[in-house]
C-alpha positions in Angstrom: 59.6 0.8 -4.4 55.9 1.4 -5.2 54.1 -1.1 -3.0 50.5 -1.6 -3.2 49.1 -4.0 -0.3 45.6 -5.4 -0.8 43.5 -4.2 1.8 44.0 -3.1 5.4 43.7 -6.3 7.3 45.9 -7.2 10.1 48.9 -8.3 8.1 48.7 -5.7 5.6 48.8 -2.7 7.9 51.1 -4.0 9.9 53.7 -4.1 7.0 52.8 -1.3 5.1 53.3 0.9 8.0 56.8 -0.6 8.4 57.3 -0.1 4.6 55.7 3.6 4.6 58.4 4.2 8.1 60.9 2.8 5.7 60.6 5.7 2.9 58.7 3.4 0.4 55.4 5.1 -1.2 53.1 2.5 -0.3 48.9 2.6 -0.8 46.3 0.1 0.1 43.9 -1.4 -2.5 40.3 -1.3 -1.2 37.1 -2.1 -3.0 35.4 0.9 -0.9 37.3 3.8 0.8 36.3 4.1 4.4 36.3 8.1 4.9 37.2 7.8 8.5 40.4 5.6 7.6 41.0 8.1 4.9 41.1 10.8 6.9 42.2 9.7 10.2 44.2 6.6 9.5 44.6 3.3 11.8 45.9 3.4 15.0 48.3 0.8 15.8 49.5 -0.3 19.2 52.4 -2.3 18.1 54.6 -4.5 20.1 57.6 -4.4 18.0 60.0 -7.6 18.2 62.3 -6.5 15.9 64.7 -5.6 18.6 65.4 -7.3 22.0 63.7 -4.6 24.3 60.7 -5.2 22.4 59.4 -1.7 22.7 55.6 -1.6 22.2 54.4 1.9 20.2 51.4 3.3 19.9 51.3 4.9 16.3 48.6 6.4 14.0 49.5 5.1 10.6 48.6 7.5 7.9 47.9 5.1 5.0 46.7 6.4 1.4 43.6 4.3 0.2 42.7 3.9 -3.6 40.0 1.8 -5.0 41.0 1.0 -8.2 43.8 -1.1 -9.3 45.3 -0.6 -12.7 48.2 -1.8 -14.8 48.8 2.1 -15.6 49.7 2.7 -11.8 53.4 1.2 -11.9 53.3 -0.6 -9.0 56.6 -2.3 -8.4 54.9 -4.9 -5.6 51.7 -6.1 -5.0 51.7 -7.3 -1.6 48.9 -9.5 -1.4 47.7 -11.0 2.4 44.5 -12.6 2.6 43.0 -15.7 4.1 43.7 -18.3 2.1 40.1 -18.9 1.3 40.0 -15.9 -0.2 42.8 -16.5 -3.0 40.4 -17.8 -5.5 38.3 -14.3 -5.5 41.1 -12.3 -5.5 43.3 -13.9 -8.7 41.3 -12.3 -11.3 42.2 -8.4 -9.5 45.5 -9.0 -9.6 45.2 -10.7 -13.2 43.6 -7.7 -14.7 45.2 -4.9 -12.8 48.8 -5.6 -11.3 50.3 -4.9 -14.8 53.9 -5.8 -14.7 54.1 -5.7 -10.5 55.7 -8.5 -8.9 52.9 -10.4 -6.4 54.0 -11.4 -3.4 51.4 -13.6 -1.5 51.8 -13.3 2.3 49.6 -15.6 4.0 48.8 -19.6 4.2 48.2 -22.4 1.3 46.7 -25.5 1.6 45.8 -26.1 -1.8 48.6 -26.3 -4.5 49.2 -23.9 -7.3 47.0 -25.3 -9.8 44.1 -22.7 -9.1 46.3 -20.1 -8.9 48.3 -20.6 -12.0 44.8 -21.0 -13.7 44.6 -17.4 -13.5 47.8 -15.6 -12.9 51.1 -17.1 -14.8 53.9 -18.2 -12.4 56.6 -15.8 -13.6 53.9 -13.3 -11.9 54.0 -14.5 -8.4 56.2 -15.6 -5.5 55.1 -16.7 -1.7 56.1 -15.4 1.7 55.0 -15.6 5.1 54.6 -13.1 7.7 55.6 -13.3 11.3 53.0 -11.0 12.8 49.3 -10.7 14.3 47.0 -9.4 16.1 43.2 -8.1 15.9 41.1 -5.0 15.7 39.3 -4.2 18.7 38.1 -0.9 20.2 39.4 1.4 17.4 42.5 0.1 17.0 44.9 -2.6 16.1 46.4 -4.8 18.8 49.5 -6.3 17.1 52.9 -7.9 17.2 55.6 -8.5 15.1 58.7 -10.6 15.3 61.9 -9.4 13.4 62.0 -12.1 10.7 59.3 -13.1 7.6 60.0 -16.4 5.3 59.9 -16.0 1.6 60.9 -17.6 -1.5 60.0 -18.5 -5.1 58.1 -22.0 -5.9 60.9 -23.3 -8.1 63.5 -22.9 -5.3 65.7 -20.4 -7.7 67.2 -17.5 -6.7 66.2 -14.6 -9.0 66.6 -11.0 -9.3 62.9 -10.2 -7.8 63.6 -12.4 -4.9 66.7 -10.2 -4.2 64.6 -6.9 -4.4 61.9 -7.8 -2.3 64.8 -9.4 0.5 66.3 -5.9 0.6 62.7 -4.1 1.1 62.4 -6.4 4.1 65.9 -5.8 5.4 65.5 -1.8 5.1 62.6 -2.5 7.2 64.8 -4.0 9.9 63.4 -7.7 9.1 65.6 -10.6 8.5 64.6 -12.7 5.9 64.6 -17.0 6.1 64.8 -17.6 2.4 63.2 -21.2 1.7 64.4 -23.3 -1.7 61.1 -25.5 -0.5 58.6 -22.9 0.0 55.4 -24.8 -0.7 56.4 -27.8 1.0 56.9 -25.3 3.8 53.8 -23.8 3.6 51.8 -27.0 3.7 53.8 -27.8 7.2 53.4 -24.6 8.8 49.8 -25.4 8.1 49.5 -28.4 9.6 51.5 -27.2 12.8 49.1 -24.5 13.1 46.1 -26.7 12.8 47.3 -28.6 15.5 48.3 -25.8 17.5 44.7 -23.9 16.8 42.4 -27.1 17.8 44.3 -27.6 21.3 44.5 -24.1 22.4 40.4 -23.9 21.2 39.9 -26.6 23.4 41.7 -25.1 26.3 39.7 -22.2 26.2 42.2 -19.2 26.8 45.5 -18.7 24.7 47.2 -17.4 28.0 46.0 -21.0 29.9 47.3 -22.6 26.9 50.5 -21.4 27.0 51.2 -21.5 30.4 50.5 -25.2 30.7 52.8 -28.1 29.7 49.4 -30.6 29.6 48.0 -28.6 27.1 51.0 -28.0 25.1 51.7 -31.7 25.1 48.3 -32.5 23.8 49.5 -30.2 21.1 52.2 -31.6 20.1 50.4 -35.2 19.5 47.6 -33.0 17.3 50.6 -31.2 15.5 52.2 -35.2 14.9 48.7 -36.3 13.1 48.4 -33.0 11.4 51.8 -33.5 9.8 51.2 -37.2 9.2 48.5 -35.5 6.6 51.2 -33.5 5.3 53.5 -36.5 4.8 50.3 -38.1 3.0 50.5 -35.3 0.6 53.9 -35.9 -0.6 55.9 -33.4 2.5 58.7 -34.8 3.9 57.8 -33.3 7.3 61.2 -34.4 9.0 62.6 -32.1 6.7 61.4 -29.0 7.3 63.4 -27.4 10.0 60.1 -25.9 11.9 58.5 -29.5 12.1 61.5 -31.4 13.5 61.1 -30.2 17.0 57.6 -31.9 17.0 59.1 -35.3 16.7 61.1 -35.0 20.1 59.2 -36.7 23.6 56.4 -34.2 23.9 57.0 -33.2 27.4 60.4 -32.0 26.2 58.6 -30.5 23.2 55.9 -28.6 25.8 58.8 -27.3 28.2 60.2 -25.5 25.6 57.2 -23.9 24.1 56.2 -22.7 27.4 59.5 -21.3 27.8 59.4 -19.5 24.4 56.0 -18.1 25.0 56.8 -16.6 28.5 60.1 -14.7 27.4 59.3 -13.8 24.2 56.3 -11.3 24.5 55.8 -10.4 20.9 55.4 -14.2 19.8 52.9 -14.7 22.8 50.8 -11.3 21.9 50.3 -12.7 18.3 48.6 -16.0 19.8 46.9 -14.1 22.4 45.4 -11.0 20.3 43.9 -13.3 17.0 40.6 -12.6 16.8 39.5 -14.2 13.3 37.8 -17.3 14.7 36.5 -18.2 11.0 39.7 -18.3 9.9 41.2 -20.6 12.5 38.3 -23.2 11.9 39.2 -23.2 8.0 42.6 -24.0 8.9 41.7 -26.7 11.2 38.8 -28.2 9.2 41.0 -27.9 5.7 43.6 -30.1 7.5 41.1 -32.5 9.1 39.3 -32.8 6.0 42.1 -33.7 4.1 43.5 -35.9 6.3 39.8 -38.1 5.9 40.3 -37.8 2.4 43.7 -39.5 2.6 42.5 -42.3 5.1 45.0 -40.8 7.9 44.3 -41.6 11.4 43.5 -38.8 13.2 42.0 -39.5 16.8 43.5 -36.4 18.8 42.2 -34.0 16.1 39.1 -35.6 15.8 38.5 -35.3 19.0 39.3 -31.4 19.0 36.6 -30.7 16.1 33.9 -30.6 18.3 35.4 -27.8 20.3 36.6 -26.0 17.2 33.1 -26.4 15.4 31.8 -24.4 18.9 33.2 -21.4 17.8 30.4 -21.1 15.0 28.3 -23.0 12.2 31.3 -22.9 10.0 31.9 -26.8 8.9 30.2 -28.1 12.2 29.2 -30.9 9.7 32.5 -32.1 9.3 32.8 -32.3 13.2 30.1 -34.8 13.3 31.3 -36.7 10.5 
C-alpha cells in the first residue's frame, strides 16, 4: 500500500516507521523540507509494546519527504495525524491533493463531522486513533508504542477500505479495535483525557500522578464530570467500554490505574513523555467550555482550570470565568 503521512509529528513518525518497516512505500508530506531530516532521517528511541517484553529500540528512520500533495501521486492511503485544532486548515489540502486515496484521520475529535464534511466528502475518509506517544527532545523522538490501534467507519459499516487498512495495521504487528460507534468513542475518549490531563497537571509531575492513588482518585472524579459533558452531547458513556471503569468506586479505579501503569512501561512512557502542552490545554478547555455552554455542573474540572491555564496563555480567560 502506498502511504502518504501528513507531517513528521510524533504519531506520524512512529507509524510511518512501522509501515516502512513492514515493507510499504511511505512518504511524509511537509510544507517545507528540512534538509537535515532529509539527509539524516529521524532518530527514534522507541519502547515497543507490541510484545510483552517491550524492548527499547534505538533506530534511525530514514524517511522520504515531499512538499507537494497531488492527485497524480496515486497514494492508496493518506494518514493524517494532527492536533484536532489543525483539522480545519488541513481539510482543503486533502480535498485538493489526496486524489482517490482513502484518508485516515488518526487523532482526537471534539467537534461534530459537519466542518469536515463541508470540505471533504464523507465517503473519502474514516477515523482511527493511535495508541502511542512521546515527544521530541535533544534531537531525537523519545516515544512508546502499544500493540493496538482503534479504527472504524463513521457510519459503523464494514467496508472494503476498512478491511484494507485493518490488514495494513495487522501487517505492522498491531491489533485493531474495530468500532461501530467511532464518533461517540472519540468524544468519550476526549472527555476522559480532559479529566486526566487537568489532574496530572495539578499534580505537577506525571510520575507523581501515576504513583499516587490520591491523585488518581481526583482524576476519576474529574473524568466523571467530563463524561457528563459527553452525555449532555448525546453520548451514552455507560455503553462505551473505555468509560465503564470510571463509574466504579473511585478508590477501586485509582488502584487499578496505578497498577496498570506500574507494570505497563510503554503506557507509562506515553504519559510521561508528552511535551505538547498547548494541545493538552486545548483538550481540557474544549471540554470545560462545552460543559459551560450546556449548563453542566463541573466543580472538579473548574477547580483544575487555573492549573491548566498556568501552562501558558491559552484560554486563560476561560479559567477565570
